[in-house]
NUNU-363227 format. One record per residue: x, y, z of N, C-alpha, C, CB in turn. Coordinates in pm, whole numbers, padded with zeros to 5 digits, always signed. Glycine has a CB too. Example, Ala and Ser with C-alpha at 12.3 -4.5 7.8 and 13.67 -1.06 7.14 Angstrom:
% residues 2
+01319-00569+00780+01230-00450+00780+01320-00330+00780+01131-00447+00905
+01285-00225+00708+01367-00106+00714+01290+00003+00787+01408-00060+00572
This chain:
% residues 83
+13737+03816+06527+13876+03707+06497+13762+03610+06548+14065+03719+06604
+13644+03606+06626+13547+03461+06650+13510+03379+06507+13379+03509+06725
+13484+03451+06406+13387+03411+06285+13545+03360+06214+13265+03566+06189
+13646+03434+06235+13801+03378+06155+13807+03224+06246+13987+03514+06197
+13817+03225+06354+13849+03091+06436+13787+03012+06375+13816+03076+06578
+13675+03047+06364+13531+02934+06361+13626+02830+06185+13283+03075+06303
+13613+02994+06077+13623+02918+05987+13789+02856+06001+13577+02996+05858
+13850+02867+06026+14017+02801+06054+14027+02692+06106+14108+02871+06144
+13908+02724+06198+13881+02567+06317+13876+02445+06163+13643+02570+06455
+13761+02482+06106+13652+02361+06003+13813+02379+05839+13376+02482+05932
+13829+02482+05878+13997+02420+05728+14105+02370+05753+14088+02531+05640
+14079+02390+05906+14253+02262+05938+14174+02109+05960+14382+02309+06158
+14036+02101+05966+13968+01997+05961+13893+02006+06088+14047+01880+05938
+13836+02109+06146+13764+02026+06293+13647+02041+06262+13785+02084+06457
+13547+01942+06381+13456+01923+06271+13344+01990+06481+13445+01692+06141
+13235+01979+06436+13207+02080+06518+13056+02041+06595+13208+02217+06428
+13118+02040+06684+12951+01909+06777+12886+02046+06823+13001+01752+06987
+12878+02168+06828+12796+02245+06851+12856+02365+06762+12774+02257+06995
+12777+02453+06605+12816+02518+06611+12813+02662+06680+12817+02493+06545
+12835+02729+06641+12850+02885+06656+12789+02953+06596+12953+02936+06637
+12794+03099+06602+12745+03130+06479+12707+03271+06582+12618+03014+06386
+12685+03433+06518+12698+03571+06532+12552+03544+06526+12786+03676+06429
+12453+03629+06683+12325+03625+06683+12276+03727+06605+12275+03626+06802
+12179+03731+06520+12137+03868+06491+11932+03868+06454+12253+03921+06332
+11926+03998+06407+11785+04024+06479+11804+04125+06586+11719+03889+06546
+11624+04130+06617+11570+04254+06752+11696+04236+06841+11394+04206+06865
+11749+04360+06869+11839+04352+06991+12019+04293+06912+11747+04210+07126
+12034+04294+06853+12134+04200+06833+12197+04267+06700+12077+04040+06821
+12177+04404+06694+12225+04422+06539+12403+04496+06613+12081+04575+06409
+12451+04522+06675+12581+04511+06672+12640+04407+06590+12620+04499+06790
+12599+04291+06622+12690+04244+06585+12793+04138+06719+12745+04369+06518
+12792+04201+06833+12832+04201+06897+12845+04035+07002+12786+04309+06915
+12720+04035+06965+12647+03872+07018+12651+03753+06955+12507+03869+07028
+12761+03630+07047+12759+03580+06890+12706+03361+07022+13027+03620+06741
+12703+03282+07004+12624+03184+07061+12769+03093+07012+12441+03151+06995
+12792+03024+07151+12937+02983+07217+12913+02855+07103+12954+02943+07431
+13078+02735+07063+13048+02611+06968+13165+02567+07069+13065+02610+06769
+13164+02446+07012+13189+02297+07045+13270+02297+06912+13045+02177+07067
+13446+02241+06934+13476+02199+06838+13552+02075+06826+13518+02283+06792
+13549+01957+06750+13649+01848+06739+13783+01933+06646+13570+01695+06650
+13933+01915+06764+13981+01957+06662+14092+01849+06748+13991+02131+06615
+14238+01898+06687+14367+01785+06738+14443+01911+06788+14468+01667+06596
+14514+01947+06864+14671+02008+06891+14740+02022+06819+14751+01959+06957
+14744+02015+06705+14873+02030+06580+14785+02192+06507+14883+01832+06418
+14665+02159+06516+14584+02305+06467+14668+02433+06524+14407+02315+06541
+14651+02504+06455+14711+02590+06430+14626+02687+06565+14708+02621+06267
+14485+02712+06509+14417+02778+06532+14385+02781+06709+14327+02748+06438
+14407+02618+06738+14425+02567+06899+14517+02603+07013+14454+02443+06898
+14579+02624+06921+14719+02777+06992+14657+02893+06989+14883+02825+06882
+14607+02953+06917+14587+03146+06976+14461+03149+07026+14590+03293+06840
+14532+03253+07094+14357+03358+07207+14302+03387+07128+14354+03519+07309
+14148+03340+07156+14049+03407+07052+13947+03568+07154+13912+03236+06992
+13976+03487+07269+13873+03539+07371+13723+03576+07315+13934+03670+07435
+13711+03457+07270+13558+03353+07263+13466+03280+07271+13528+03322+07246
+13423+03207+07232+13302+03116+07376+13362+03029+07263+13069+03140+07426
+13475+02964+07267+13478+02817+07156+13525+02742+07235+13571+02805+07012
+13531+02664+07274+13571+02521+07356+13600+02408+07276+13457+02468+07448
+13781+02391+07241+13852+02279+07175+13898+02174+07245+13954+02320+07112
+13791+02040+07161+13783+01906+07228+13955+01874+07190+13643+01784+07150
+13999+01836+07244+14112+01754+07190+14195+01554+07311+14253+01921+07186
+14181+01514+07209+14233+01389+07286+14355+01350+07277+14173+01282+07258
+14361+01264+07368+14444+01232+07424+14533+01116+07483+14415+01275+07463
+14547+01030+07577+14571+00937+07625+14633+00895+07752+14609+00909+07556
+14669+01022+07797+14713+00978+07937+14743+01102+07992+14836+00876+07948
+14835+01177+08143+14781+01281+08171+14921+01367+08132+14713+01284+08320
+14966+01254+08061+15116+01320+08111+15093+01387+07914+15309+01155+08178
+15006+01356+07818+15042+01380+07711+14939+01542+07755+15011+01252+07578
+14815+01539+07852+14697+01644+07795+14806+01687+07844+14527+01683+07832
+14904+01686+07943+14988+01833+07998+15081+01920+07913+15086+01797+08113
+15166+01793+07845+15215+01759+07728+15151+01880+07651+15179+01609+07682
+15045+01892+07565+14931+01917+07424+14962+02107+07550+14676+01771+07407
+14886+02055+07649+14866+02208+07730+15023+02268+07703+14822+02193+07937
+15115+02237+07755+15230+02289+07778+15233+02338+07638+15343+02197+07834
+15229+02325+07564+15294+02321+07424+15276+02462+07309+15224+02184+07354
+15173+02496+07370+15116+02687+07327+15204+02749+07351+14993+02777+07409
+15230+02870+07308+15314+02975+07342+15246+03063+07400+15381+03028+07245
+15144+03091+07524+15096+03147+07597+15149+03066+07724+14965+03163+07564
+15182+02929+07725+15262+02840+07806+15398+02875+07829+15263+02717+07753
+15504+02943+07781+15661+02956+07785+15638+03018+07922+15754+03056+07655
+15761+03021+07979+15764+03045+08074+15817+03203+08041+15829+02944+08150
+15775+03280+08124+15804+03416+08131+15961+03453+08089+15770+03459+08277
+15996+03574+08044+16153+03620+08010+16181+03713+08154+16170+03732+07834
+16267+03674+08242+16289+03771+08278+16415+03878+08237+16278+03737+08378
């Protein structure tokens, strides 16, 4: 999922400030260890709305606090729970 998220962000137009990647070499043979990455993205990128459970930080621009809150609350995970 980690590598898919990085590739999806690149394909959607994201620019990486800090490149991620899977660690390799002695002690990392399992492929489970990764480097954190930071990407400049836009709120409308589909990948930004998905939970990846990986060390990926998306930097999103906003004009004011209300817009920042709207962006944060627009993802499916922010929906109120069904009663």
